[in-house]
N, C-alpha and C positions, 0 to 999 in steps of 0.2 A: 504494500500500500504506500509506504513512504517513498519507494522507488518510483511509483507512478506519479506521485506529486512532484518529485524532483524532475522527472522527465517532462511533465506538463509545464512546470515553471521554466525550464530551460527553453522549451519550444515557444512559449509566450514571449520570453525575453528576446529570443532570436527574431521572432516576427516583429517585435517593436523596434529592434535595432535596424532591421531591414527596411521598414517603413520610414524610420527617422533619417536614414542615410539618403533617401531620395528627396528629402525636403530641402536640401542644400542647393539644388538647381536641376532643371530639366536637362537631360542629356540629348545630344543630337540624335534624332530619329531618322534623318535622311541626309546623307552626304552626296553631293552631286558628282557625276562622272563627266567626261572621260579622264583617262590618265594623261597628264602632261609630262613629257620628257624632253630631253635636249633637242629632239627632232621636231617637236610640236609644242613649243612652250608659249607662243605669243597669242594663240587663238585667232580671232575671238571665239569664245566658247558661249554657246547659247544656253540660257537658263530661264526658268519661270518660277518665281518664288511663291506663287499663290498656293496655299495649303501646306507648304513644307514647314517642318519643325513647329507644328501648331502649339507645342508646349512652351515655345518661346513667344510670349504674348505681351500685350501692353502692360501687364502687371509686373513683368520682369524688367530689369534695367541692366545696362552694361556701360562701361566707359564713363563712370562718374555720374550716372543718372539718366542717360539717353535710353528711351524705351524702344522695344522691338515693335515691329508692325503687328497689328491685330490679325492680319490676314495671311501672313506667311513670311518666312525668313529662310534664305538659302545659306548653306554652309559648304565650303569646298575644302578638302584636306590637301595641304601642300607640304612636301618635304624639302627643306632648304639646307644648303651647306653653310659652313661657318662664315660669318661676316659678309654675307651677301647683301647687295643693294638691289631692291626690286620695287616695282610700281604696279599696282593693280588699278585698272580703269573699268568702271561700270558705266554703260550707256543704255538708257531706256527712255521711252516716251510715256511709260505707264505709271511711274512713281518717281519720287525723289530718292535716289540711292544713298544709303548710309553704309559705309564700309568700316569694318573693324577687323583686327587680327588677334586671335587668341593663341597662346602657346600652352602646351601641357595637356589641358583637358578641353573637350568640346561640350561645355555646359553653358546654360544661359547666365550663370553666375561667375564665369571665368573672367579673369582680369585681361584687359586689353594690352597688347604690346604697345609700349610708349605711353600707356595710360590715356589713349585718345582714340577717337573714331573720326572718320572723314565724311563730310557731307557738304553739298552745295545746293543752292536753290535751282540749279540747272539740271537738265537730264543726264549730265555726265559728271561723275565724281571720280577723283583720282586720289589714291593713298600711296605714299612713299615710305618705305622702311629701309633702314641702313644698319649694318653692323650687328645684327642679332646672332646669337649662337646657333649652331646647327641643330636641327630637330624637326619635329612635326608641328605644324601650325594649322590653324583653321581660319579661312577667310569667311567672314560673316557679311552677308548682304541683306539689308533690311530697309525699311522706311520708318523713320521716327517722327514724321511730321504730324501724325494723327489726323491727316486729312486726305481726301481723295481715295484712290484705289488702294494704296499702301502695298501693292504687290503687282506682279505682272512679268512680262517677257523682258529680257535684258541681254546684253552681250558683255562678257568679261574678257578683258585682255590683260596679259601679264608680260612685263618687260623686266629683265634683270640679269644678274650674273648667273651663269650656269654652275651647277645643275639645279634646275627648278623642276620639281616633279609633283604633279597633282594626281592624287589617287582616289579611287572609289572606295567608300567605306559605308557600312551600314550596321545598325544595331537592331537585333530582333528582340 
């Protein structure tokens, strides 16, 4: 009998810890493709952010308080070498693009590289990063204006020091 209570208590504690760990931030549920390598790094790559990463919503913030689109946020995984200089450009007529770069984890609560995001009032936004360590990064494309469509079709171009490699990634 005591053993059953112990097992039940451990199961309850495990469930609570499992639920509690997801409260720190929604993880990427959809990472865009294709793979970008040295023979195909500049794009442009076509995307459509509507409906993607729905857990990244207006209630979540990144880069010091900027909110995610309520209708969709795209994430691209990029593997970069040490001290690379690179520029991401998003062009769209559907929404005002807001670009951020995460390192380490792909969650809506991740810190932005350089503690900033990039957004303009025009249909083209460019983000430039320099001198970051080698590793896996995540390009986040959203709309933080809280007006209009807040998602839609766009083109992503990448210019930078090789090797830049964009990889497909998904979480089930």
